[in-house]
VMD Tcl script that builds the backbone (N, CA, C; Angstrom):
set m [mol new atoms 282]
animate dup $m
set s [atomselect $m all]
$s set {name element resname resid chain x y z} {
  {N N UNK 1 A 0.859 -1.180 0.000}
  {CA C UNK 1 A 0.000 0.000 0.000}
  {C C UNK 1 A 0.903 1.241 0.000}
  {N N UNK 2 A 0.503 2.205 -0.790}
  {CA C UNK 2 A 1.230 3.471 -0.854}
  {C C UNK 2 A 0.411 4.557 -0.196}
  {N N UNK 3 A 1.013 5.349 0.636}
  {CA C UNK 3 A 0.319 6.455 1.291}
  {C C UNK 3 A 0.767 7.764 0.655}
  {N N UNK 4 A -0.186 8.643 0.457}
  {CA C UNK 4 A 0.117 9.941 -0.099}
  {C C UNK 4 A -0.187 11.010 0.938}
  {N N UNK 5 A 0.698 11.988 1.003}
  {CA C UNK 5 A 0.461 13.099 1.927}
  {C C UNK 5 A -0.627 14.001 1.333}
  {N N UNK 6 A -1.641 14.241 2.090}
  {CA C UNK 6 A -2.740 15.088 1.637}
  {C C UNK 6 A -2.402 16.539 1.915}
  {N N UNK 7 A -2.572 17.363 0.926}
  {CA C UNK 7 A -2.337 18.796 1.092}
  {C C UNK 7 A -3.650 19.523 0.887}
  {N N UNK 8 A -4.100 20.281 1.867}
  {CA C UNK 8 A -5.369 20.999 1.697}
  {C C UNK 8 A -5.238 22.120 0.674}
  {N N UNK 9 A -6.293 22.314 -0.080}
  {CA C UNK 9 A -6.354 23.420 -1.029}
  {C C UNK 9 A -5.603 23.149 -2.312}
  {N N UNK 10 A -5.842 24.001 -3.314}
  {CA C UNK 10 A -5.199 23.826 -4.618}
  {C C UNK 10 A -3.754 24.309 -4.595}
  {N N UNK 11 A -2.989 23.854 -5.552}
  {CA C UNK 11 A -1.646 24.366 -5.757}
  {C C UNK 11 A -1.810 25.644 -6.585}
  {N N UNK 12 A -1.759 26.785 -5.931}
  {CA C UNK 12 A -2.056 28.055 -6.594}
  {C C UNK 12 A -1.027 28.421 -7.658}
  {N N UNK 13 A 0.105 27.759 -7.681}
  {CA C UNK 13 A 1.076 28.001 -8.753}
  {C C UNK 13 A 0.539 27.492 -10.082}
  {N N UNK 14 A -0.470 26.618 -10.031}
  {CA C UNK 14 A -1.035 26.049 -11.257}
  {C C UNK 14 A -2.353 26.730 -11.654}
  {N N UNK 15 A -2.741 27.787 -10.971}
  {CA C UNK 15 A -4.006 28.479 -11.235}
  {C C UNK 15 A -3.724 29.747 -12.038}
  {N N UNK 16 A -4.473 29.930 -13.099}
  {CA C UNK 16 A -4.355 31.141 -13.924}
  {C C UNK 16 A -5.742 31.753 -14.054}
  {N N UNK 17 A -5.809 33.055 -13.863}
  {CA C UNK 17 A -7.080 33.767 -13.946}
  {C C UNK 17 A -6.959 34.843 -15.016}
  {N N UNK 18 A -7.901 34.840 -15.939}
  {CA C UNK 18 A -7.981 35.946 -16.895}
  {C C UNK 18 A -8.780 37.040 -16.218}
  {N N UNK 19 A -8.129 38.121 -15.871}
  {CA C UNK 19 A -8.812 39.155 -15.099}
  {C C UNK 19 A -9.498 40.204 -15.962}
  {N N UNK 20 A -9.411 40.054 -17.283}
  {CA C UNK 20 A -10.153 40.964 -18.137}
  {C C UNK 20 A -11.379 40.242 -18.691}
  {N N UNK 21 A -12.345 41.012 -19.081}
  {CA C UNK 21 A -13.610 40.475 -19.575}
  {C C UNK 21 A -13.389 39.865 -20.956}
  {N N UNK 22 A -13.803 38.639 -21.148}
  {CA C UNK 22 A -13.618 37.943 -22.416}
  {C C UNK 22 A -14.978 37.633 -23.029}
  {N N UNK 23 A -15.224 38.197 -24.203}
  {CA C UNK 23 A -16.435 37.893 -24.961}
  {C C UNK 23 A -16.014 36.974 -26.094}
  {N N UNK 24 A -16.814 35.968 -26.398}
  {CA C UNK 24 A -16.426 34.966 -27.379}
  {C C UNK 24 A -16.735 35.412 -28.804}
  {N N UNK 25 A -16.211 36.579 -29.182}
  {CA C UNK 25 A -16.237 37.013 -30.574}
  {C C UNK 25 A -14.912 36.561 -31.191}
  {N N UNK 26 A -14.572 37.031 -32.389}
  {CA C UNK 26 A -13.328 36.565 -33.027}
  {C C UNK 26 A -12.100 36.938 -32.205}
  {N N UNK 27 A -12.081 38.140 -31.650}
  {CA C UNK 27 A -10.948 38.568 -30.817}
  {C C UNK 27 A -10.859 37.693 -29.556}
  {N N UNK 28 A -11.983 37.426 -28.930}
  {CA C UNK 28 A -12.009 36.584 -27.740}
  {C C UNK 28 A -11.610 35.147 -28.035}
  {N N UNK 29 A -12.012 34.632 -29.204}
  {CA C UNK 29 A -11.617 33.281 -29.604}
  {C C UNK 29 A -10.102 33.192 -29.758}
  {N N UNK 30 A -9.507 34.222 -30.393}
  {CA C UNK 30 A -8.043 34.226 -30.551}
  {C C UNK 30 A -7.353 34.279 -29.198}
  {N N UNK 31 A -7.849 35.124 -28.303}
  {CA C UNK 31 A -7.237 35.248 -26.975}
  {C C UNK 31 A -7.356 33.930 -26.206}
  {N N UNK 32 A -8.522 33.297 -26.253}
  {CA C UNK 32 A -8.699 32.024 -25.561}
  {C C UNK 32 A -7.787 30.952 -26.156}
  {N N UNK 33 A -7.655 30.927 -27.477}
  {CA C UNK 33 A -6.765 29.961 -28.130}
  {C C UNK 33 A -5.318 30.148 -27.654}
  {N N UNK 34 A -4.855 31.391 -27.589}
  {CA C UNK 34 A -3.485 31.667 -27.121}
  {C C UNK 34 A -3.314 31.184 -25.679}
  {N N UNK 35 A -4.306 31.467 -24.831}
  {CA C UNK 35 A -4.232 31.010 -23.435}
  {C C UNK 35 A -4.166 29.487 -23.361}
  {N N UNK 36 A -4.999 28.808 -24.148}
  {CA C UNK 36 A -5.016 27.347 -24.136}
  {C C UNK 36 A -3.702 26.781 -24.668}
  {N N UNK 37 A -3.143 27.395 -25.704}
  {CA C UNK 37 A -1.869 26.929 -26.255}
  {C C UNK 37 A -0.725 27.142 -25.274}
  {N N UNK 38 A -0.707 28.298 -24.634}
  {CA C UNK 38 A 0.406 28.648 -23.745}
  {C C UNK 38 A 0.369 27.903 -22.413}
  {N N UNK 39 A -0.810 27.661 -21.877}
  {CA C UNK 39 A -0.901 27.142 -20.509}
  {C C UNK 39 A -1.448 25.722 -20.394}
  {N N UNK 40 A -2.073 25.199 -21.469}
  {CA C UNK 40 A -2.573 23.811 -21.470}
  {C C UNK 40 A -3.272 23.442 -20.153}
  {N N UNK 41 A -4.364 24.141 -19.827}
  {CA C UNK 41 A -5.036 23.880 -18.545}
  {C C UNK 41 A -5.751 22.535 -18.518}
  {N N UNK 42 A -5.891 21.991 -17.310}
  {CA C UNK 42 A -6.671 20.773 -17.101}
  {C C UNK 42 A -8.141 21.114 -16.899}
  {N N UNK 43 A -8.406 22.351 -16.449}
  {CA C UNK 43 A -9.767 22.788 -16.145}
  {C C UNK 43 A -9.940 24.229 -16.593}
  {N N UNK 44 A -11.059 24.508 -17.255}
  {CA C UNK 44 A -11.443 25.876 -17.618}
  {C C UNK 44 A -12.772 26.149 -16.931}
  {N N UNK 45 A -12.835 27.263 -16.192}
  {CA C UNK 45 A -14.073 27.667 -15.525}
  {C C UNK 45 A -14.598 28.905 -16.245}
  {N N UNK 46 A -15.837 28.843 -16.708}
  {CA C UNK 46 A -16.481 29.969 -17.388}
  {C C UNK 46 A -17.458 30.586 -16.407}
  {N N UNK 47 A -17.211 31.845 -16.045}
  {CA C UNK 47 A -18.035 32.534 -15.059}
  {C C UNK 47 A -18.600 33.798 -15.696}
  {N N UNK 48 A -19.719 33.867 -16.094}
  {CA C UNK 48 A -20.791 32.949 -16.427}
  {C C UNK 48 A -20.869 32.817 -17.933}
  {N N UNK 49 A -21.541 31.792 -18.393}
  {CA C UNK 49 A -21.715 31.586 -19.818}
  {C C UNK 49 A -22.456 32.778 -20.429}
  {N N UNK 50 A -23.376 33.336 -19.682}
  {CA C UNK 50 A -24.140 34.507 -20.139}
  {C C UNK 50 A -23.200 35.653 -20.499}
  {N N UNK 51 A -22.216 35.919 -19.627}
  {CA C UNK 51 A -21.306 37.043 -19.876}
  {C C UNK 51 A -20.383 36.757 -21.057}
  {N N UNK 52 A -20.031 35.502 -21.268}
  {CA C UNK 52 A -19.162 35.129 -22.376}
  {C C UNK 52 A -19.864 35.326 -23.715}
  {N N UNK 53 A -21.159 35.049 -23.772}
  {CA C UNK 53 A -21.891 35.072 -25.036}
  {C C UNK 53 A -22.710 36.334 -25.271}
  {N N UNK 54 A -22.950 37.121 -24.250}
  {CA C UNK 54 A -23.983 38.147 -24.321}
  {C C UNK 54 A -23.788 39.224 -25.379}
  {N N UNK 55 A -22.572 39.583 -25.749}
  {CA C UNK 55 A -22.389 40.661 -26.726}
  {C C UNK 55 A -22.666 40.246 -28.159}
  {N N UNK 56 A -22.549 38.990 -28.487}
  {CA C UNK 56 A -22.647 38.577 -29.888}
  {C C UNK 56 A -23.828 37.680 -30.179}
  {N N UNK 57 A -24.533 37.246 -29.170}
  {CA C UNK 57 A -25.569 36.234 -29.352}
  {C C UNK 57 A -26.911 36.786 -28.911}
  {N N UNK 58 A -27.936 36.514 -29.702}
  {CA C UNK 58 A -29.292 36.842 -29.285}
  {C C UNK 58 A -29.730 35.731 -28.335}
  {N N UNK 59 A -29.685 36.016 -27.036}
  {CA C UNK 59 A -29.959 35.001 -26.028}
  {C C UNK 59 A -31.415 34.535 -26.032}
  {N N UNK 60 A -32.261 35.193 -26.805}
  {CA C UNK 60 A -33.649 34.766 -26.933}
  {C C UNK 60 A -33.855 33.791 -28.087}
  {N N UNK 61 A -32.779 33.497 -28.831}
  {CA C UNK 61 A -32.888 32.615 -29.993}
  {C C UNK 61 A -31.944 31.420 -29.831}
  {N N UNK 62 A -32.506 30.245 -29.533}
  {CA C UNK 62 A -31.669 29.053 -29.339}
  {C C UNK 62 A -30.695 28.750 -30.478}
  {N N UNK 63 A -31.058 28.945 -31.771}
  {CA C UNK 63 A -30.064 28.665 -32.821}
  {C C UNK 63 A -28.814 29.545 -32.706}
  {N N UNK 64 A -29.002 30.785 -32.291}
  {CA C UNK 64 A -27.880 31.698 -32.112}
  {C C UNK 64 A -26.971 31.221 -30.975}
  {N N UNK 65 A -27.580 30.765 -29.897}
  {CA C UNK 65 A -26.822 30.256 -28.748}
  {C C UNK 65 A -26.075 28.989 -29.146}
  {N N UNK 66 A -26.751 28.069 -29.823}
  {CA C UNK 66 A -26.117 26.804 -30.237}
  {C C UNK 66 A -24.915 27.050 -31.138}
  {N N UNK 67 A -25.027 27.990 -32.051}
  {CA C UNK 67 A -23.932 28.297 -32.966}
  {C C UNK 67 A -22.696 28.761 -32.190}
  {N N UNK 68 A -22.884 29.666 -31.256}
  {CA C UNK 68 A -21.764 30.163 -30.456}
  {C C UNK 68 A -21.180 29.054 -29.580}
  {N N UNK 69 A -22.038 28.239 -29.002}
  {CA C UNK 69 A -21.557 27.155 -28.139}
  {C C UNK 69 A -20.798 26.098 -28.940}
  {N N UNK 70 A -21.210 25.872 -30.186}
  {CA C UNK 70 A -20.482 24.915 -31.038}
  {C C UNK 70 A -19.051 25.388 -31.272}
  {N N UNK 71 A -18.877 26.689 -31.523}
  {CA C UNK 71 A -17.527 27.227 -31.743}
  {C C UNK 71 A -16.683 27.090 -30.472}
  {N N UNK 72 A -17.279 27.401 -29.333}
  {CA C UNK 72 A -16.573 27.263 -28.054}
  {C C UNK 72 A -16.231 25.798 -27.797}
  {N N UNK 73 A -17.189 24.922 -28.031}
  {CA C UNK 73 A -16.987 23.485 -27.808}
  {C C UNK 73 A -15.861 22.952 -28.702}
  {N N UNK 74 A -15.847 23.353 -29.953}
  {CA C UNK 74 A -14.815 22.894 -30.887}
  {C C UNK 74 A -13.426 23.317 -30.405}
  {N N UNK 75 A -13.298 24.555 -29.966}
  {CA C UNK 75 A -12.014 25.053 -29.476}
  {C C UNK 75 A -11.577 24.301 -28.220}
  {N N UNK 76 A -12.483 24.115 -27.281}
  {CA C UNK 76 A -12.126 23.429 -26.039}
  {C C UNK 76 A -11.811 21.954 -26.284}
  {N N UNK 77 A -12.523 21.313 -27.196}
  {CA C UNK 77 A -12.231 19.908 -27.508}
  {C C UNK 77 A -10.851 19.747 -28.129}
  {N N UNK 78 A -10.423 20.742 -28.856}
  {CA C UNK 78 A -9.101 20.692 -29.472}
  {C C UNK 78 A -7.998 20.595 -28.413}
  {N N UNK 79 A -8.210 21.244 -27.271}
  {CA C UNK 79 A -7.189 21.272 -26.219}
  {C C UNK 79 A -7.498 20.312 -25.070}
  {N N UNK 80 A -8.739 19.903 -24.922}
  {CA C UNK 80 A -9.096 18.840 -23.997}
  {C C UNK 80 A -9.259 19.133 -22.517}
  {N N UNK 81 A -9.393 20.392 -22.069}
  {CA C UNK 81 A -9.585 20.580 -20.632}
  {C C UNK 81 A -11.019 20.239 -20.218}
  {N N UNK 82 A -11.171 19.916 -18.949}
  {CA C UNK 82 A -12.518 19.813 -18.392}
  {C C UNK 82 A -13.075 21.236 -18.324}
  {N N UNK 83 A -14.389 21.364 -18.437}
  {CA C UNK 83 A -15.008 22.692 -18.431}
  {C C UNK 83 A -16.092 22.730 -17.366}
  {N N UNK 84 A -16.079 23.791 -16.586}
  {CA C UNK 84 A -17.113 24.011 -15.577}
  {C C UNK 84 A -17.660 25.404 -15.813}
  {N N UNK 85 A -18.971 25.504 -15.954}
  {CA C UNK 85 A -19.550 26.845 -16.102}
  {C C UNK 85 A -20.284 27.209 -14.825}
  {N N UNK 86 A -20.143 28.463 -14.456}
  {CA C UNK 86 A -20.829 28.981 -13.287}
  {C C UNK 86 A -22.202 29.437 -13.752}
  {N N UNK 87 A -23.277 28.934 -13.124}
  {CA C UNK 87 A -24.613 29.324 -13.580}
  {C C UNK 87 A -24.897 30.800 -13.319}
  {N N UNK 88 A -25.701 31.367 -14.178}
  {CA C UNK 88 A -26.124 32.755 -14.003}
  {C C UNK 88 A -27.234 32.787 -12.967}
  {N N UNK 89 A -27.057 33.648 -11.968}
  {CA C UNK 89 A -28.109 33.843 -10.952}
  {C C UNK 89 A -28.531 35.301 -10.973}
  {N N UNK 90 A -29.801 35.529 -11.138}
  {CA C UNK 90 A -30.301 36.894 -11.102}
  {C C UNK 90 A -30.098 37.454 -9.698}
  {N N UNK 91 A -29.726 38.722 -9.616}
  {CA C UNK 91 A -29.433 39.339 -8.317}
  {C C UNK 91 A -30.602 39.222 -7.341}
  {N N UNK 92 A -31.799 39.303 -7.837}
  {CA C UNK 92 A -32.939 39.259 -6.922}
  {C C UNK 92 A -33.132 37.877 -6.328}
  {N N UNK 93 A -32.460 36.839 -6.885}
  {CA C UNK 93 A -32.578 35.496 -6.335}
  {C C UNK 93 A -31.475 35.192 -5.334}
  {N N UNK 94 A -30.434 36.028 -5.302}
  {CA C UNK 94 A -29.295 35.752 -4.431}
  {C C UNK 94 A -29.503 36.347 -3.063}
}
mol reanalyze $m
mol bondsrecalc $m
mol representation Tube
mol addrep $m
């Protein structure tokens, strides 16, 4: 049997945060591609999907949303990280 020392919390040396607002238009796609190429993350967290898509997508039209999500999905599949999206919560519900 092998025992491993448990360390609480993440290894913050492996955490990268994009502190600027990223919209998934052509410029945002290029920026995300560069980040994925340079850092090869195991996990990508999207906080929130609404903010990522809101400038270019008519959120009232499912075909528009699907089209944008297909482009995002294709890019993420190319690099293979796990993806976690933070759900959108209206302020009045929080």
